[in-house]
C-alpha positions as CSV (number, residue, x, y, z in Angstrom):
1,X,27.0,4.0,-44.7
2,X,23.6,2.5,-44.1
3,X,21.1,3.7,-41.5
4,X,21.5,2.6,-37.9
5,X,18.7,0.9,-36.0
6,X,17.8,0.1,-32.5
7,X,15.9,-3.0,-31.4
8,X,13.2,-2.4,-28.8
9,X,11.2,-5.1,-27.0
10,X,7.7,-3.8,-26.7
11,X,4.8,-5.9,-25.2
12,X,6.9,-9.1,-25.6
13,X,7.8,-8.4,-29.3
14,X,11.0,-7.1,-30.7
15,X,10.8,-4.2,-33.2
16,X,13.4,-2.3,-35.1
17,X,13.4,1.5,-35.3
18,X,15.7,4.0,-36.9
19,X,18.2,5.2,-34.3
20,X,17.2,8.6,-33.0
21,X,13.4,8.2,-33.4
22,X,11.5,10.0,-30.7
23,X,9.8,8.0,-28.0
24,X,6.8,10.3,-28.7
25,X,6.5,8.8,-32.2
26,X,6.6,5.2,-30.9
27,X,4.1,6.1,-28.2
28,X,1.7,7.5,-30.8
29,X,2.0,4.2,-32.8
30,X,0.9,2.2,-29.7
31,X,-1.6,4.7,-28.2
32,X,-4.6,2.9,-29.8
33,X,-3.8,-0.1,-27.6
34,X,-4.1,1.9,-24.4
35,X,-7.2,3.5,-22.8
36,X,-5.2,6.1,-21.0
37,X,-2.7,8.6,-22.5
38,X,0.9,7.5,-22.8
39,X,2.9,10.3,-21.3
40,X,6.3,8.7,-20.4
41,X,8.2,5.5,-21.2
42,X,10.7,3.3,-19.4
43,X,13.7,1.8,-21.1
44,X,15.2,-1.1,-19.1
45,X,13.5,0.2,-16.0
46,X,14.7,3.8,-16.5
47,X,12.1,6.5,-16.8
48,X,12.3,8.7,-19.9
49,X,10.3,11.6,-21.3
50,X,8.8,11.3,-24.7
51,X,11.0,14.0,-26.3
52,X,14.0,11.7,-25.8
53,X,15.5,9.9,-28.7
54,X,15.8,6.1,-28.9
55,X,19.5,5.5,-29.2
56,X,20.1,2.0,-27.8
57,X,18.5,-1.4,-27.6
58,X,16.3,-2.4,-24.6
59,X,12.9,-3.2,-23.3
60,X,10.5,-0.3,-23.7
61,X,7.4,0.0,-21.6
62,X,4.7,2.7,-21.7
63,X,3.7,4.9,-18.7
64,X,0.2,6.3,-18.8
65,X,-1.7,8.8,-16.8
66,X,-3.2,5.8,-14.9
67,X,0.3,5.1,-13.5
68,X,1.7,7.0,-10.5
69,X,4.6,8.4,-12.5
70,X,2.3,9.4,-15.3
71,X,-0.2,11.1,-12.9
72,X,2.7,13.1,-11.3
73,X,4.0,14.2,-14.7
74,X,0.5,15.3,-15.7
75,X,0.0,17.4,-12.6
76,X,3.4,19.0,-12.9
77,X,2.8,19.9,-16.5
78,X,-0.6,21.2,-15.7
79,X,1.0,23.5,-13.1
80,X,3.4,24.8,-15.7
81,X,0.4,25.5,-18.0
82,X,-1.4,27.4,-15.3
83,X,1.7,29.4,-14.6
84,X,2.1,30.3,-18.2
85,X,-1.6,31.4,-18.5
86,X,-1.3,33.6,-15.4
87,X,2.0,35.0,-16.6
88,X,0.3,36.0,-19.9
89,X,-2.8,37.4,-18.3
90,X,-1.3,39.2,-15.3
91,X,1.4,41.5,-16.5
92,X,4.2,39.2,-17.4
93,X,5.4,38.6,-13.9
94,X,7.4,35.4,-13.6
95,X,6.3,34.3,-10.2
96,X,2.6,34.8,-10.1
97,X,1.3,31.9,-8.0
98,X,2.3,29.9,-5.0
99,X,1.3,26.2,-4.9
100,X,0.5,25.7,-1.3
101,X,-0.6,22.1,-0.8
102,X,-2.7,19.2,-2.2
103,X,-6.3,18.7,-1.0
104,X,-8.9,16.4,-2.4
105,X,-7.2,15.7,-5.8
106,X,-6.4,19.3,-6.4
107,X,-3.6,21.8,-5.7
108,X,-4.5,24.8,-3.6
109,X,-2.8,27.9,-5.0
110,X,-2.6,31.6,-4.0
111,X,-1.8,34.5,-6.1
112,X,1.4,36.5,-5.3
113,X,0.9,40.2,-5.0
114,X,-2.5,40.1,-6.7
115,X,-4.7,39.4,-3.7
116,X,-7.8,37.1,-3.8
117,X,-8.9,36.0,-7.3
118,X,-12.5,36.2,-8.6
119,X,-14.6,34.0,-10.9
120,X,-13.9,36.3,-13.9
121,X,-10.2,35.9,-13.6
122,X,-10.4,32.1,-13.2
123,X,-12.6,31.9,-16.3
124,X,-10.0,33.9,-18.3
125,X,-7.2,31.7,-17.0
126,X,-9.1,28.5,-17.8
127,X,-9.8,29.7,-21.4
128,X,-6.2,30.6,-21.9
129,X,-5.1,27.1,-20.6
130,X,-7.6,25.4,-22.9
131,X,-6.4,27.5,-25.9
132,X,-2.8,26.4,-25.2
133,X,-3.9,22.8,-24.8
134,X,-5.6,22.9,-28.2
135,X,-2.4,24.2,-29.8
136,X,-0.3,21.3,-28.5
137,X,2.6,23.6,-27.6
138,X,5.8,21.7,-26.9
139,X,7.1,21.6,-23.4
140,X,10.8,21.8,-24.0
141,X,13.7,20.7,-21.8
142,X,17.2,22.1,-21.7
143,X,20.2,21.8,-19.4
144,X,22.3,24.7,-18.1
145,X,25.2,25.0,-15.7
146,X,24.4,25.5,-12.0
147,X,25.8,29.0,-11.8
148,X,23.9,30.0,-14.9
149,X,20.7,28.6,-13.4
150,X,21.2,30.5,-10.2
151,X,21.8,33.7,-12.1
152,X,18.7,33.1,-14.3
153,X,16.4,32.6,-11.4
154,X,17.9,35.6,-9.6
155,X,17.1,37.7,-12.6
156,X,13.6,36.3,-12.8
157,X,13.0,37.1,-9.1
158,X,12.5,33.4,-8.2
159,X,14.6,33.6,-5.1
160,X,13.2,30.3,-3.8
161,X,14.8,28.4,-6.7
162,X,18.0,30.5,-6.4
163,X,18.3,29.3,-2.7
164,X,17.4,25.7,-3.7
165,X,20.2,25.5,-6.3
166,X,22.8,27.1,-4.0
167,X,23.1,23.7,-2.2
168,X,22.8,21.5,-5.3
169,X,25.7,19.1,-5.9
170,X,25.0,18.4,-9.5
171,X,26.8,20.7,-12.0
172,X,23.8,21.0,-14.3
173,X,20.1,21.9,-13.9
174,X,17.2,20.9,-16.2
175,X,15.0,23.8,-17.2
176,X,11.5,23.5,-18.8
177,X,10.2,26.0,-21.3
178,X,6.6,26.6,-22.4
179,X,6.2,29.2,-25.2
180,X,9.1,31.2,-23.7
181,X,8.1,30.8,-20.0
182,X,10.9,29.2,-18.1
183,X,10.8,27.3,-14.8
184,X,12.3,24.3,-12.9
185,X,10.3,21.3,-11.9
186,X,11.0,18.4,-9.6
187,X,10.3,15.5,-11.9
188,X,9.4,14.7,-15.5
189,X,6.9,16.4,-17.8
190,X,4.6,15.5,-20.7
191,X,5.8,16.2,-24.2
192,X,3.3,19.0,-25.1
193,X,0.2,20.8,-23.9
194,X,-2.2,18.6,-26.0
195,X,-2.3,16.1,-23.1
196,X,-3.5,18.7,-20.6
197,X,-7.2,18.9,-21.5
198,X,-8.6,17.6,-18.2
199,X,-8.7,20.1,-15.4
200,X,-10.8,22.8,-13.7
201,X,-10.3,25.9,-11.6
202,X,-12.4,26.7,-8.6
203,X,-12.3,29.5,-6.0
204,X,-11.4,28.2,-2.5
205,X,-10.6,30.1,0.7
206,X,-8.2,33.0,-0.2
207,X,-7.1,31.4,-3.4
208,X,-8.2,28.7,-5.8
209,X,-7.7,25.1,-6.6
210,X,-6.3,23.5,-9.7
211,X,-8.4,20.3,-10.1
212,X,-7.2,17.2,-12.0
213,X,-8.2,13.6,-12.8
214,X,-7.5,10.7,-10.5
215,X,-8.6,7.1,-11.3
216,X,-10.7,8.1,-14.2
217,X,-7.8,9.8,-16.1
218,X,-10.1,11.7,-18.5
219,X,-12.5,13.2,-16.0
220,X,-11.7,15.8,-13.3
221,X,-12.1,14.3,-9.9
222,X,-14.8,15.6,-7.6
223,X,-13.6,18.3,-5.2
224,X,-14.6,17.3,-1.7
225,X,-12.2,19.1,0.7
226,X,-11.9,18.4,4.4
227,X,-12.1,21.7,6.2
228,X,-10.2,20.3,9.2
229,X,-7.4,19.0,7.0
230,X,-7.1,22.3,5.1
231,X,-7.0,24.3,8.3
232,X,-4.4,22.1,9.7
233,X,-2.3,22.4,6.6
234,X,-2.6,26.1,6.6
235,X,-1.6,26.3,10.2
236,X,1.5,24.3,9.5
237,X,2.5,26.4,6.5
238,X,1.9,29.7,8.4
239,X,4.2,28.4,11.2
240,X,6.9,27.5,8.8
241,X,6.7,30.9,7.1
242,X,6.9,32.5,10.6
243,X,10.1,30.5,11.2
244,X,11.4,31.6,7.8
245,X,11.7,28.1,6.4
246,X,8.8,27.8,3.9
247,X,11.0,26.0,1.3
248,X,13.8,23.5,1.2
249,X,16.2,26.2,0.2
250,X,15.3,28.3,3.2
251,X,15.6,25.2,5.4
252,X,19.1,24.6,4.0
253,X,20.0,28.2,4.8
254,X,19.0,27.6,8.4
255,X,21.1,24.4,8.6
256,X,24.1,26.1,7.0
257,X,23.8,29.0,9.5
258,X,23.8,26.8,12.5
259,X,20.2,27.5,13.5
260,X,18.9,24.0,13.7
261,X,19.3,23.4,17.5
262,X,17.1,26.4,18.2
263,X,14.6,25.3,15.5
264,X,14.4,21.8,16.9
265,X,13.8,23.0,20.4
266,X,11.2,25.5,19.3
267,X,9.2,23.1,17.2
268,X,9.3,20.3,19.8
269,X,8.1,22.8,22.4
270,X,5.3,23.9,20.2
271,X,4.2,20.3,19.6
272,X,4.3,19.6,23.4
273,X,2.2,22.8,24.0
274,X,-0.4,21.5,21.5
275,X,-0.5,18.0,23.0
276,X,-0.9,19.6,26.5
277,X,-3.9,21.7,25.2
278,X,-5.4,18.6,23.7
279,X,-5.0,16.7,27.0
280,X,-6.9,19.6,28.8
281,X,-9.7,19.3,26.3
282,X,-10.0,15.5,26.9
283,X,-9.8,15.9,30.7
284,X,-12.6,18.5,30.7
285,X,-15.1,15.8,30.1
286,X,-15.9,13.1,32.6
287,X,-17.4,10.8,30.0
288,X,-14.2,10.0,28.0
289,X,-12.8,6.6,28.8
290,X,-11.3,5.8,25.3
291,X,-9.1,8.2,23.3
292,X,-9.2,6.8,19.8
293,X,-6.2,7.9,17.7
294,X,-6.1,7.1,14.0
295,X,-4.0,8.2,11.0
296,X,-2.2,6.9,7.9
297,X,0.9,4.8,8.0
298,X,4.0,6.4,9.6
299,X,2.2,9.4,11.1
300,X,3.7,8.8,14.5
301,X,0.6,7.5,16.2
302,X,2.5,5.4,18.8
303,X,4.8,8.1,20.1
304,X,1.9,10.6,20.0
305,X,-0.2,8.3,22.2
306,X,2.6,8.0,24.7
307,X,3.2,11.8,24.8
308,X,-0.5,12.5,25.2
309,X,-0.7,9.9,28.0
310,X,2.0,11.8,29.9
311,X,0.1,15.1,29.5
312,X,-3.1,13.4,30.7
313,X,-1.2,12.0,33.7
314,X,-0.2,15.6,34.7
315,X,-3.9,16.4,34.9
316,X,-4.5,13.6,37.4
317,X,-5.8,11.0,35.0
318,X,-4.4,7.5,34.7
319,X,-3.8,6.8,30.9
320,X,-2.9,3.4,29.4
321,X,-1.6,3.5,25.8
322,X,-2.8,0.6,23.7
323,X,-1.8,-0.2,20.1
324,X,-4.4,-1.7,17.8
325,X,-1.6,-3.5,15.9
326,X,-1.6,-5.9,18.8
327,X,-5.1,-7.0,17.8
328,X,-4.0,-8.2,14.4
329,X,-5.1,-11.7,13.4
330,X,-2.3,-14.2,13.2
331,X,-0.8,-14.1,9.7
332,X,-2.6,-17.2,8.4
333,X,-6.0,-15.6,9.3
334,X,-5.2,-12.3,7.7
335,X,-7.3,-11.5,4.5
336,X,-5.6,-11.2,1.2
337,X,-6.1,-8.6,-1.6
338,X,-7.0,-9.2,-5.2
339,X,-3.3,-10.0,-6.0
340,X,-3.1,-12.7,-3.3
341,X,-1.0,-10.5,-0.9
342,X,-1.8,-10.1,2.8
343,X,-4.1,-7.0,3.3
344,X,-2.9,-5.6,6.6
345,X,-4.7,-2.3,5.9
346,X,-8.3,-3.5,6.0
347,X,-10.4,-3.6,9.2
348,X,-10.8,-7.4,8.8
349,X,-7.1,-7.8,9.5
350,X,-7.9,-7.0,13.1
351,X,-9.7,-9.3,15.5
352,X,-12.6,-6.8,16.0
353,X,-14.6,-9.3,18.1
354,X,-11.7,-9.8,20.6
355,X,-11.1,-6.0,20.8
356,X,-14.7,-5.3,21.7
357,X,-14.8,-8.2,24.1
358,X,-11.8,-6.8,25.9
359,X,-13.0,-3.2,25.9
360,X,-16.4,-4.2,27.3
361,X,-14.7,-6.2,30.0
362,X,-12.7,-3.1,30.9
363,X,-15.8,-1.0,31.0
364,X,-17.4,-3.4,33.5
365,X,-14.4,-3.3,35.8
366,X,-12.9,-6.6,34.8
367,X,-9.2,-7.5,34.4
368,X,-8.0,-8.5,30.9
369,X,-4.8,-9.9,29.5
370,X,-3.5,-7.8,26.7
371,X,-2.2,-9.4,23.5
372,X,1.1,-8.5,21.8
373,X,1.6,-9.0,18.1
374,X,5.0,-10.3,17.0
375,X,5.6,-8.8,13.5
376,X,8.6,-11.1,12.8
377,X,6.7,-14.3,13.5
378,X,3.3,-13.0,12.4
379,X,1.7,-14.4,15.5
380,X,-0.3,-12.9,18.4
381,X,1.3,-13.6,21.8
382,X,0.4,-13.2,25.4
383,X,3.1,-12.1,27.8
384,X,1.3,-11.6,31.1
385,X,0.3,-7.9,30.4
386,X,-2.9,-7.3,32.4
387,X,-5.1,-4.3,32.6
388,X,-8.0,-3.2,34.8
389,X,-9.6,0.3,34.5
390,X,-10.4,2.2,37.7
391,X,-11.6,5.6,38.6
392,X,-9.8,8.3,36.6
393,X,-8.3,5.7,34.2
394,X,-8.5,6.3,30.5
395,X,-7.4,4.1,27.6
396,X,-5.4,5.8,24.8
397,X,-5.9,3.6,21.7
398,X,-3.9,4.1,18.5
399,X,-4.2,2.4,15.1
400,X,-5.2,3.1,11.5
401,X,-8.8,2.2,12.2
402,X,-9.3,4.1,15.4
403,X,-11.9,6.5,14.0
404,X,-14.0,3.8,12.4
405,X,-17.0,3.1,14.6
406,X,-17.2,-0.5,13.2
407,X,-14.0,-1.2,15.1
408,X,-15.5,0.0,18.5
409,X,-19.2,-0.8,17.7
410,X,-20.0,-1.9,21.3
411,X,-18.6,1.3,22.9
412,X,-20.9,4.2,23.8
413,X,-20.3,7.2,21.5
414,X,-19.9,9.6,24.4
415,X,-17.1,7.4,25.8
416,X,-14.8,8.1,22.8
417,X,-12.7,11.1,22.0
418,X,-11.4,10.9,18.4
419,X,-8.1,12.3,17.2
420,X,-6.8,12.1,13.6
421,X,-3.1,12.4,13.3
422,X,-1.1,12.9,10.1
423,X,2.4,14.1,9.1
424,X,1.5,17.0,7.0
425,X,4.0,18.9,4.8
426,X,5.2,22.2,6.3
427,X,7.6,23.1,3.6
428,X,7.7,22.8,-0.2
429,X,10.5,22.2,-2.7
430,X,9.9,25.8,-3.9
431,X,7.0,28.0,-4.6
432,X,5.8,26.0,-7.6
433,X,6.8,22.4,-6.5
434,X,4.6,20.9,-3.9
435,X,6.3,18.5,-1.5
436,X,3.9,15.5,-1.2
437,X,3.0,14.5,2.4
438,X,3.1,10.9,1.2
439,X,6.8,11.1,0.3
440,X,7.7,12.1,3.8
441,X,5.6,9.3,5.3
442,X,7.2,6.7,2.9
443,X,10.7,7.8,3.9
444,X,9.7,7.5,7.6
445,X,8.3,4.0,6.9
446,X,11.4,2.8,5.0
447,X,13.6,3.8,7.9
448,X,11.4,2.4,10.6
449,X,10.6,-0.9,8.8
450,X,14.3,-1.6,8.2
451,X,15.0,-1.0,11.9
452,X,12.0,-2.7,13.6
453,X,10.5,-5.2,11.1
454,X,13.6,-6.5,9.2
455,X,12.0,-5.2,6.0
456,X,14.2,-3.9,3.1
457,X,13.5,-0.6,1.4
458,X,12.6,-2.5,-1.7
459,X,9.9,-4.5,0.2
460,X,8.5,-1.3,1.8
461,X,8.3,0.5,-1.5
462,X,6.7,-2.6,-3.1
463,X,3.9,-2.6,-0.4
464,X,3.4,1.2,-0.5
465,X,0.8,1.3,-3.3
466,X,-1.3,-1.2,-1.3
467,X,-0.8,0.8,1.8
468,X,-1.9,4.0,0.1
469,X,-5.0,2.3,-1.4
470,X,-5.9,1.1,2.1
471,X,-5.5,4.6,3.5
472,X,-7.8,6.1,0.9
473,X,-10.4,3.4,1.6
474,X,-10.2,2.8,5.3
475,X,-8.6,5.8,6.9
476,X,-9.1,9.2,5.2
477,X,-12.9,8.8,4.8
478,X,-13.1,9.0,8.6
479,X,-10.8,12.0,9.2
480,X,-13.7,14.5,9.5
481,X,-15.3,12.5,12.2
482,X,-12.4,13.4,14.5
483,X,-12.9,15.8,17.3
484,X,-9.4,17.1,16.7
485,X,-6.8,16.9,13.8
486,X,-3.1,16.8,14.8
487,X,-0.1,17.4,12.6
488,X,2.9,15.3,13.5
489,X,5.1,16.7,10.7
490,X,8.5,18.3,11.6
491,X,10.1,20.9,9.4
492,X,13.5,19.4,9.7
493,X,12.6,15.7,9.7
494,X,13.7,14.9,6.1
495,X,17.0,16.5,6.7
496,X,17.5,14.0,9.6
497,X,16.0,11.0,7.9
498,X,18.3,11.6,4.8
499,X,21.3,9.9,6.4
500,X,19.2,6.8,7.4
501,X,17.2,6.4,4.2
502,X,19.9,6.9,1.6
503,X,21.9,3.7,2.3
504,X,18.7,1.7,2.3
505,X,17.6,3.2,-1.0
506,X,21.0,2.7,-2.6
507,X,20.7,-1.0,-1.7
508,X,18.0,-1.5,-4.3
509,X,19.3,-3.1,-7.6
510,X,18.8,-1.3,-10.8
511,X,16.9,-4.3,-12.2
512,X,14.3,-4.2,-9.4
513,X,10.8,-2.9,-10.2
514,X,11.2,-0.6,-7.2
515,X,14.4,1.0,-8.5
516,X,12.7,3.9,-10.3
517,X,10.9,5.0,-7.1
518,X,14.1,4.6,-5.1
519,X,16.0,6.8,-7.6
520,X,13.2,9.4,-7.4
521,X,13.4,9.5,-3.6
522,X,17.2,9.7,-3.7
523,X,17.0,12.6,-6.0
524,X,14.5,14.2,-3.7
525,X,16.6,13.7,-0.6
526,X,19.6,15.2,-2.4
527,X,17.9,18.6,-2.1
528,X,18.4,18.5,1.7
529,X,21.5,19.3,3.7
530,X,21.8,16.6,6.4
531,X,21.0,17.3,10.1
532,X,22.6,15.0,12.7
533,X,20.2,13.1,14.9
534,X,22.0,13.9,18.2
535,X,19.9,17.0,18.7
536,X,16.6,15.1,18.4
537,X,15.0,14.6,21.8
538,X,14.3,11.1,23.0
539,X,10.6,11.8,23.2
540,X,10.4,13.2,19.7
541,X,8.0,11.6,17.2
542,X,11.0,11.3,14.9
543,X,12.6,8.8,17.3
544,X,9.8,6.4,16.4
545,X,11.5,6.0,13.1
546,X,15.2,6.5,13.6
547,X,15.4,4.8,17.0
548,X,16.5,5.8,20.4
549,X,13.0,6.7,21.7
550,X,12.4,6.8,25.4
551,X,9.1,5.0,24.7
552,X,11.0,2.0,23.2
553,X,9.0,2.1,19.9
C-alpha cells in the first residue's frame, strides 16, 4: 500500500504533504516568508496548534504573533513558562503565582505564600525562563476525563481549577505539560519554549509584572501603567475576594447554592453608594457645569450618566444627561479608515464645532435645540428637544471622547469634572487564567447591538478590532486626566449575558471569518452557569445591554 497524502491550499497554491505531517514542520517551511513567528494555523477556518497532524485536505493559513489569536497563545505560553520557572526555584509548589490582571501590555502577578518578591528573585526567574526558552522544550497537550482532571487538580492543591471543572459539561479536559509541570489553560499554546524569548520581569506594587511584546512582536512593550487604573482593578478584585467569588468556579458555586439574589442586591447597593459619593464630590464645587464621562465601548456610560444625574438631583442640583453620540456627523460625512470603512471611533466622526457652539450657548444662558442621532438611518435628527441651563443646572455628558479637551476646547477647564468609566474584570477564570476585560465588553456589545442597532453578532465581531484600535488611540490615553475612575463591571454579568449572547453567536456560519472568535466566546461562556435576568434591577447598568432599563436605553 502506497503512502497517503493530503492536499493543502497555502497562499493560493496547492501542495501535497504526507498524511500525518505536523503543522509545525509546514510552518517551519514557510517561516522565511513571514516577519513574525508562526505559532498557530487555521485549517478551513478552524484554529489548530502546531503539534497537530495534517490528516485531511483543506485551506491552510498561518497565524503569527502579530495576529490576535497568536498574541494570546504567546502570552498564555509565557505564563506557563513563568509558572514552571517559579515551580523549579521555589520549592516545587504547584500553585506559586496568581495572575491578577492585565496592565499596560503586562500581566500583574503576585506570589502565593511567599510574600513580596525582590530583584534577586526576579533575576533568577528570568534566567531560568531564558534557559528553558533556549532549550526549546516542548509544550505538550493531553486529554483526560473530567473526573480524572478534578482528582488531579485536587491532588495538586489547585482548588480553583477543581471548582471550575465541577461545572464543566464536556467529558474531557485538555491539560498542558512543560517538562513535567501540569496545568490547564483557557485557549491554545505555542509548540515549544523556543518561541518565548521576548519578555521581561519587573517589580510592581506588592508583586511583579510579566511584560510581553505588542505591535512589535520581537520587542517587549514599554511598561507605562496607569496608577488610577491599577488601583481601580485592585479594588474590584479585593471586593470579589471579600464576597468569596474571585474565580468563575467560585461564582458558579454561589449560583448553585442560591446566593445570587443577595449578591446582586449587595453589588448594586455598593455601586449606588459609590455613585452617591461621586455626586457629593461634584456638588462640593460651585464651578462644575459640565460632568464629562468617557470610557471604552460598552462600559455602560449612558446608564451611569442617568444614575449619577439622579444622585446629583438628590443634592439639589438640576442635571441634564446628554449623549455625545447624538453629535455624530450624518453617515455620509463620517471619516473612513484605511480600509474604507466608516471610522466611528475617531473624534472627527463627531460634529465638534456644533457641540462647542451649543455648549457656549448654554453657558451664556441661551436655549438650544438638542440633536438626536438615528443609528438605523445614519442621520442626525431634531425632535424638538430644547435645553436652557439655569442656576444649579449641570450637564452630564457621556461619550467615548468626553475626556479629550479637543472635544470641549471652548469650555473653561474649571467648569469640567471628568470621569473615566470602564467595565473592569472582577473575577478570573482561575488563578492562572486572566479573564480579559475586553471579552466582557465585547459580549455586552454583541447583546446590545443586536437589540438596539439591528446588528448581527458577526457584524459586531467584524467591527471589534477597529473599535479596539480606536480605544487605544482615542480613549485610553486620556484616562489619567480623569478626576475619578469608575468601574461598571458586575461580578455576575457574564452569567446573565450568557443566555442572550449564545444564540447570537451560534448564528454565525462556520465559513464566516468571525466564526473562530464566536467559537472562542462560546467556549468561554460555557464555563458559566446561567443566571436569569429577572433579579436584575431596572436601573442596573446591565439593563443597558439586555433591555428593560428604566432609562429606556
